[in-house]
C-alpha positions in Angstrom: -0.1 0.0 0.1 1.0 3.7 -0.8 1.0 5.6 2.5 2.1 8.6 0.9 -0.9 8.6 -1.6 -3.5 7.1 0.9 -2.8 8.7 4.2 -6.1 7.9 5.8 -5.6 4.4 7.1 -9.3 3.6 7.3 -9.2 3.6 3.5 -6.7 1.4 2.8 -9.0 -1.5 2.3 -10.8 -0.1 0.0 -8.2 -0.4 -2.8 -9.6 -2.4 -5.7 -9.2 -3.0 -9.3 -10.8 -0.7 -12.1 -12.6 -4.1 -13.2 -14.0 -4.6 -9.8 -15.0 -0.9 -9.7 -17.0 -1.1 -12.8 -19.2 -3.7 -11.2 -20.6 -1.2 -8.6 -22.4 0.5 -11.7 -25.9 -0.2 -12.8 -28.4 0.3 -15.4 -29.9 4.0 -15.5 -27.4 5.4 -13.2 -26.2 9.0 -13.0 -22.6 9.1 -12.7 -20.5 12.4 -12.2 -16.8 12.1 -13.4 -13.8 14.5 -12.9 -12.3 15.9 -16.1 -12.1 19.3 -17.7 -10.9 19.6 -21.4 -9.1 16.3 -21.4 -7.2 17.0 -17.8 -7.8 15.3 -14.4 -10.4 12.6 -15.9 -11.0 9.1 -15.1 -8.3 6.8 -16.8 -9.2 3.5 -15.5 -12.9 3.1 -14.0 -14.7 4.8 -17.0 -12.6 2.6 -19.3 -13.4 -0.5 -17.5 -17.0 0.4 -17.5 -16.9 0.7 -21.2 -15.3 -2.8 -21.2 -18.1 -3.9 -19.0 -20.6 -2.5 -21.4 -19.6 -4.6 -24.1 -21.2 -7.4 -22.4 -23.8 -6.1 -20.0 -26.7 -4.1 -21.1 -26.1 -0.9 -19.3 -26.9 2.9 -19.9 -25.8 5.6 -17.8 -26.2 9.5 -17.7 -22.6 11.2 -17.5 -22.1 14.4 -16.2 -18.4 15.8 -16.1 -16.8 19.2 -15.9 -16.0 19.2 -19.8 -14.3 17.1 -22.2 -12.5 13.7 -21.4 -9.4 12.8 -22.7 -8.1 9.0 -24.0 -11.1 8.8 -26.1 -13.6 7.5 -23.3 -16.3 9.6 -24.5 -16.2 7.8 -28.0 -15.8 4.3 -26.3 -18.6 4.7 -24.2 -20.9 5.9 -27.1 -19.9 3.1 -29.5 -20.7 0.5 -26.6 -24.2 2.2 -26.4 -23.6 3.3 -22.6 -24.5 6.7 -22.9 -28.2 7.5 -22.4 -27.4 11.2 -21.6 -24.2 13.3 -21.6 -23.6 16.6 -20.5 -22.3 19.5 -20.5 -19.4 19.6 -23.1 -17.6 17.1 -25.3 -15.1 17.3 -28.2 -15.0 13.6 -29.4 -15.8 13.0 -32.8 -17.3 9.5 -32.3 -19.5 10.8 -29.6 -20.3 14.0 -31.7 -21.7 11.3 -34.4 -24.1 9.7 -32.0 -25.2 12.9 -30.7 -26.2 14.2 -34.1 -27.6 10.9 -35.0 -29.9 11.3 -32.2 -28.4 8.2 -30.3 -27.2 10.1 -27.4 -29.3 12.8 -25.8 -26.7 15.8 -25.0 -27.2 18.5 -22.9 -25.4 21.5 -23.9 -25.3 23.7 -20.7 -23.2 26.4 -19.5 -20.2 25.2 -17.8 -20.6 27.6 -14.7 -24.4 26.4 -14.1 -23.9 22.5 -13.7 -23.0 22.7 -10.1 -25.9 25.0 -9.4 -28.3 22.6 -11.2 -27.1 19.6 -9.0 -27.1 22.0 -5.7 -30.7 23.1 -6.6 -32.0 19.4 -7.4 -32.7 20.5 -10.8 -30.9 17.5 -12.1 -31.2 13.8 -10.8 -29.1 12.8 -7.9 -25.6 11.7 -8.5 -25.7 7.8 -7.9 -21.7 7.3 -8.1 -19.0 10.0 -8.6 -15.6 9.0 -10.0 -12.9 11.4 -9.3 -9.2 11.5 -10.2 -6.9 12.7 -7.0 -3.2 12.9 -6.3 -3.6 12.0 -2.9 -6.0 11.4 0.0 -5.1 13.0 3.2 -5.3 11.9 6.6 -8.6 13.6 7.3 -9.9 11.9 4.3 -9.9 15.1 2.0 -8.6 14.6 -1.4 -6.3 16.8 -3.4 -7.1 16.8 -7.0 -4.6 16.5 -10.0 -4.8 19.0 -13.2 -8.5 19.9 -12.9 -11.2 20.6 -10.6 -14.1 21.2 -12.9 -17.1 19.9 -10.9 -15.6 17.5 -8.6 -16.2 19.4 -5.3 -19.8 19.1 -6.1 -19.9 15.4 -7.2 -18.1 14.5 -4.0 -20.1 16.6 -1.8 -23.6 15.3 -3.6 -23.0 11.7 -4.7 -24.4 8.6 -3.1 -21.1 6.9 -3.5 -17.6 7.7 -4.6 -14.9 5.9 -6.3 -11.5 7.5 -6.4 -8.7 7.3 -8.8 -5.2 7.9 -7.4 -2.9 9.0 -10.2 0.5 8.1 -9.6 2.0 10.3 -12.4 1.0 13.2 -10.6 3.5 14.4 -8.0 2.1 15.0 -4.5 3.7 18.6 -4.5 0.6 19.5 -6.6 -1.0 20.1 -3.2 -1.4 23.9 -2.9 -2.4 25.0 -6.3 -6.2 24.1 -5.8 -8.6 26.3 -4.1 -12.0 24.8 -3.1 -14.8 26.8 -2.2 -18.5 26.1 -1.2 -21.1 28.9 -1.8 -23.6 27.0 0.1 -27.2 26.6 -0.7 -30.3 29.2 -1.3 -31.3 31.3 0.6 -28.0 31.6 2.6 -25.5 31.5 -0.3 -22.1 33.0 0.4 -20.4 35.8 -1.3 -17.5 34.7 -3.5 -14.8 37.0 -1.9 -12.4 37.0 -5.1 -11.1 40.4 -5.5 -8.1 39.6 -7.9 -7.0 36.6 -10.0 -4.6 35.4 -7.2 -7.2 35.8 -4.3 -7.2 32.5 -1.9 -10.5 31.9 -0.5 -10.9 28.1 0.2 -8.9 24.9 1.0 -6.5 23.1 -0.8 -8.1 19.8 -0.6 -11.8 18.7 -1.1 -13.5 17.3 2.1 -14.7 13.7 1.6 -17.3 11.9 3.7 -15.0 8.7 3.8 -18.3 6.5 4.4 -19.4 7.3 0.9 -16.1 6.1 -0.4 -16.7 2.3 -2.1 -13.5 1.9 -3.8 -10.1 3.2 -4.6 -8.3 2.6 -7.9 -4.7 3.3 -8.7 -3.8 4.6 -12.2 -0.4 5.5 -13.8 -1.7 7.3 -16.9 -0.9 10.8 -17.7 -3.6 13.3 -19.2 -4.3 13.1 -22.9 -2.0 15.9 -24.5 -3.8 19.0 -26.0 -3.2 19.3 -29.5 -1.6 22.6 -30.0 -1.4 23.9 -33.7 1.2 26.5 -34.6 -0.2 29.9 -35.5 -0.8 30.7 -39.0 -1.2 33.7 -41.3 -5.1 33.8 -40.0 -4.4 33.4 -36.5 -1.5 35.7 -36.4 -3.7 38.3 -38.2 -6.4 38.1 -35.7 -3.9 38.4 -32.8 -2.4 41.5 -34.6 -5.7 43.3 -34.9 -6.8 42.2 -31.2 -3.4 43.6 -30.0 -3.8 47.0 -31.8 -7.3 47.4 -30.5 -6.0 47.0 -27.1 -3.3 49.3 -27.7 -6.0 51.9 -28.5 -7.7 51.3 -25.5 -4.5 52.0 -23.4 -4.2 55.1 -25.5 -7.5 56.5 -24.7 -7.3 55.7 -21.0 -9.7 52.9 -20.7 -7.0 50.3 -19.9 -3.4 50.1 -18.8 -0.7 48.1 -20.3 -1.5 45.6 -17.5 -5.2 45.4 -18.9 -7.6 43.6 -17.1 -7.6 39.8 -16.3 -7.7 37.8 -19.6 -9.9 34.7 -20.4 -9.5 32.9 -23.6 -11.4 29.7 -24.9 -9.5 26.6 -25.9 -8.1 26.0 -29.3 -5.5 27.0 -32.0 -6.8 30.8 -32.5 -7.0 31.5 -28.5 -3.8 29.9 -28.0 -2.1 32.1 -31.0 -3.9 35.3 -29.7 -2.2 34.9 -26.2 1.1 33.9 -27.7 0.8 37.2 -29.4 1.2 39.0 -26.2 4.7 37.1 -25.4 6.5 39.8 -27.5 4.2 42.9 -27.0 4.5 45.6 -24.5 1.6 44.4 -22.2 3.2 43.2 -19.0 2.1 42.2 -15.4 -1.1 40.6 -17.0 -3.2 38.4 -15.1 -5.6 35.5 -16.1 -9.0 34.4 -14.7 -10.0 31.7 -17.1 -11.3 28.0 -17.3 -8.2 26.5 -19.1 -4.5 27.1 -18.7 -3.0 26.3 -22.2 0.6 26.2 -23.6 0.4 30.0 -24.1 -0.3 30.6 -20.3 3.2 29.0 -19.5 4.9 30.8 -22.5 3.6 34.1 -21.1 4.6 33.3 -17.4 8.1 32.3 -18.7 8.5 35.3 -20.6 7.5 37.5 -17.6 4.3 39.0 -19.3 2.0 37.0 -17.0 2.3 37.2 -13.2 -0.7 34.9 -12.3 -3.4 32.6 -13.7 -6.3 31.3 -12.2 -8.5 28.7 -14.1 -10.3 25.3 -13.6 -7.8 23.0 -15.3 -4.3 22.6 -16.9 -4.8 21.5 -20.8 -1.5 21.4 -22.5 0.5 19.6 -25.0 2.8 16.7 -24.0 6.0 18.8 -24.2 4.5 21.7 -22.0 3.1 19.0 -19.6 6.7 17.8 -19.1 8.1 21.3 -18.7 5.6 22.1 -16.1 5.9 19.1 -13.9 9.9 18.8 -14.2 10.0 22.6 -13.0 6.6 22.6 -10.9 8.2 24.9 -8.3 8.5 27.5 -10.8 4.9 27.7 -11.4 3.4 26.7 -8.3 3.0 30.2 -6.7 1.7 31.5 -10.1 -1.2 29.3 -10.7 -4.6 28.2 -9.1 -7.4 25.9 -10.1 -10.7 26.3 -8.9 -13.9 24.5 -9.2 -15.7 25.5 -12.5 -18.9 27.2 -10.6 -16.2 29.6 -9.0 -13.8 30.0 -12.2 -17.3 30.6 -14.4 -18.8 32.7 -11.6 -20.8 35.8 -13.1 -20.3 37.6 -9.8 -16.6 37.2 -10.2 -16.3 37.8 -13.9 -18.2 40.9 -13.6 -16.4 42.1 -10.3 -13.0 41.5 -11.8 -13.9 42.9 -15.3 -12.6 40.0 -17.5 -11.7 40.4 -21.1 -13.2 37.6 -22.6 -11.9 36.2 -25.8 -13.8 33.3 -27.4 -14.2 31.6 -30.7 -17.2 31.7 -33.1 -18.3 29.4 -35.6 -20.0 32.0 -37.7 -21.2 35.6 -36.7 -24.1 37.5 -38.5 -24.2 41.0 -39.7 -25.7 42.2 -36.3 -23.2 40.5 -34.0 -25.2 37.4 -33.1 -22.9 34.5 -32.5 -23.1 30.8 -33.3 -20.3 28.9 -31.3 -21.8 25.4 -31.2 -23.9 24.2 -34.2 -22.8 23.4 -37.8 -25.4 24.5 -40.3 -27.6 25.2 -37.2 -28.3 21.6 -36.4 -25.1 19.5 -36.0 -23.5 20.0 -32.7 -19.7 20.5 -32.6 -18.4 20.5 -28.9 -20.8 22.9 -27.0 -21.2 26.2 -25.6 -18.7 25.6 -22.9 -17.9 28.5 -20.5 -18.1 31.1 -23.4 -21.6 32.2 -22.4 -20.8 32.5 -18.6 -17.9 35.0 -19.7 -19.5 36.8 -22.6 -22.5 38.0 -20.5 -20.6 39.1 -17.8 -17.3 40.5 -19.0 -15.9 43.8 -19.4 -15.0 43.1 -22.8 -16.8 40.3 -24.7 -14.8 39.6 -27.8 -15.4 36.9 -30.5 -12.8 35.7 -33.0 -13.1 33.5 -36.2 -11.6 33.6 -39.6 -13.5 35.4 -42.3 -13.7 32.5 -44.5 -12.4 28.8 -44.7 -12.3 25.7 -46.7 -11.0 27.4 -49.7 -13.0 30.4 -48.8 -16.2 28.5 -49.6 -17.5 29.0 -46.1 -18.0 32.6 -45.0 -18.0 33.0 -41.3 -19.9 36.3 -41.5 -23.3 35.5 -42.8 -26.6 37.3 -43.0 -28.2 35.6 -40.0 -26.4 33.0 -37.9 -28.3 29.4 -38.2 -28.0 28.9 -34.5 -27.6 31.8 -31.7 -25.5 31.0 -28.7 -24.4 34.8 -27.7 -26.9 37.6 -29.0 -26.0 40.7 -30.3 -26.6 42.3 -26.7 -23.6 40.7 -25.4 -21.0 41.0 -28.2 -18.7 43.9 -27.9 -15.8 43.1 -30.4 -15.9 40.8 -33.5 -12.3 40.0 -34.9 -11.3 38.2 -38.1 -8.2 38.0 -40.3 -9.5 40.8 -42.3 -10.1 43.3 -39.5 -12.1 44.1 -36.3 -15.4 45.6 -35.6 -15.9 47.7 -32.3 -20.0 47.5 -31.9 -19.9 49.4 -28.5 -22.5 52.1 -28.7 -23.9 51.2 -32.1 -27.3 50.5 -33.2 -28.2 47.4 -35.3 -28.0 49.1 -38.7 -24.7 50.6 -37.5 -23.2 47.5 -36.5 -24.1 45.9 -39.6 -22.2 48.3 -41.7 -19.1 48.0 -39.5 -18.9 44.2 -39.6 -19.5 43.8 -43.1 -16.6 46.5 -43.9 -14.3 45.4 -41.4 -14.5 41.6 -40.9 -15.8 40.0 -43.9 -14.2 38.4 -46.6 -13.6 40.6 -49.7 -15.4 37.8 -52.0 -18.4 37.9 -49.8 -18.7 41.5 -48.9 -20.7 43.1 -51.8 -23.0 40.4 -51.4 -23.4 41.0 -47.6 -23.7 44.7 -48.4 -26.6 44.1 -50.9 -28.5 41.7 -48.8 -28.3 44.5 -46.1 -29.2 47.3 -48.3 -32.2 45.3 -49.7 -33.4 44.4 -46.2 -33.2 48.1 -45.1 -35.6 48.8 -48.1 -38.2 46.7 -46.2 -37.7 48.5 -43.0 -37.3 47.5 -39.4 -34.8 48.1 -36.5 -33.0 44.9 -37.3 -33.7 44.5 -41.1 -33.9 41.1 -42.6 -35.0 39.3 -45.4 -36.6 36.2 -44.0 -36.8 34.2 -47.4 -32.9 34.7 -47.8 -31.5 35.2 -44.1 -30.4 31.4 -44.3 -29.9 30.9 -47.6 -26.2 31.0 -47.4 -26.1 27.9 -45.2 -28.6 26.3 -47.2 -26.4 26.9 -50.4 -23.3 25.5 -48.5 -25.3 22.1 -47.6 -26.6 21.8 -51.4 -23.5 23.0 -53.3 -20.5 22.8 -50.6 -19.9 26.5 -51.1 -21.8 29.7 -49.9 -20.6 31.8 -53.0 -23.2 32.9 -55.3 -22.8 32.2 -58.7 -23.3 35.2 -61.1 -24.3 34.7 -64.9 -21.5 36.0 -67.0 
């Protein structure tokens, strides 16, 4: 037995294999699992459960923090084990099952999951499966590379299975900040006044009587796929940096800006990388995920502190972090996602939120989840939590893609995740549209002129001008509003063919 990892001796006889743990699950159960953007997820128990599902007739509802690693979502979907999944995923196989209607997917704001569980708006959690680095003498647990909803799952689940991951050093203890707000009508204020505010405990309290099994694992997180910045992402980053310089020039910001939040993916990562060689310094971050660019900024001396809910990085960066962990330990914090994504804190700190759009329309509405308006991509994630409550709500996307056959600026988005009322800035590789203080007709002109691809700009202007002739506060031609997406489905391109 590893007494360093399991310091509560009353729990030593709870050590079992992953296959033994899988036998605790029954058909129809609601399972809460740790894991947030491929970090700190179950690497043994859910895999063993999927193996069991190949023989047994089992269906579960699976709730996590965000996406899982090691293809487990796809494996569970392919074994027909997922009746319902929430709140976020990024697995191509699971996505196929969701869009076929075979798995019911609930696309929920990440900051709200713990609230829904606490308020009994969701079914009770039957079993929580949580990855930890160690179990302390008092029974509390130290999470690994994410917290997500783990604190809520442990608090509310009927039974708990712990996965002790031996690849995570025990000196990770100290980077977690666990805080419970309590229940209505006696919820506590979240007293975070800056990114590095410490308000809670470094481990998650556990009712040890609920622990039914402890499984050792020795598997690292799935590495994030980090694409190198390209011409488009560099252009987007430069437009955004120039905008922020102008904000500093006009006294609305300083060179330290306000705390940054950035979504996951190559565009967001490239934008943050753009700060490395900039004049912006003493930056802070209050976000969901710490990516490679976060640690590059720390190493460059530009970023002094970063708070999030998970560490999701490439394999190379992962090794760099844990081989030099003491260099980063006092510069990062991980929090439960209902704290990292809390509207109260986002509004108080004045977050500059930078997230990615699938498409934007000429009035500033944003679709960040559905292709063609019907097919789920990944989910809204935390972008809604930050967009609605931020100091600056910024959405980025390329102007056109797939050989310029798809315009990401369209007359009307085919699905609305973020309405025009919340969106302040839209940036593409062709320019930036500052929408603050503009009425819908003014927004349309600015978005079309500044952000659209030149091949589509005349057609967007033509659509807008003809719509204006019919009148309305937000002019549209309803018989044409979604014709661009329809044309893409029919012909493989949004381009309008004109007769010579």
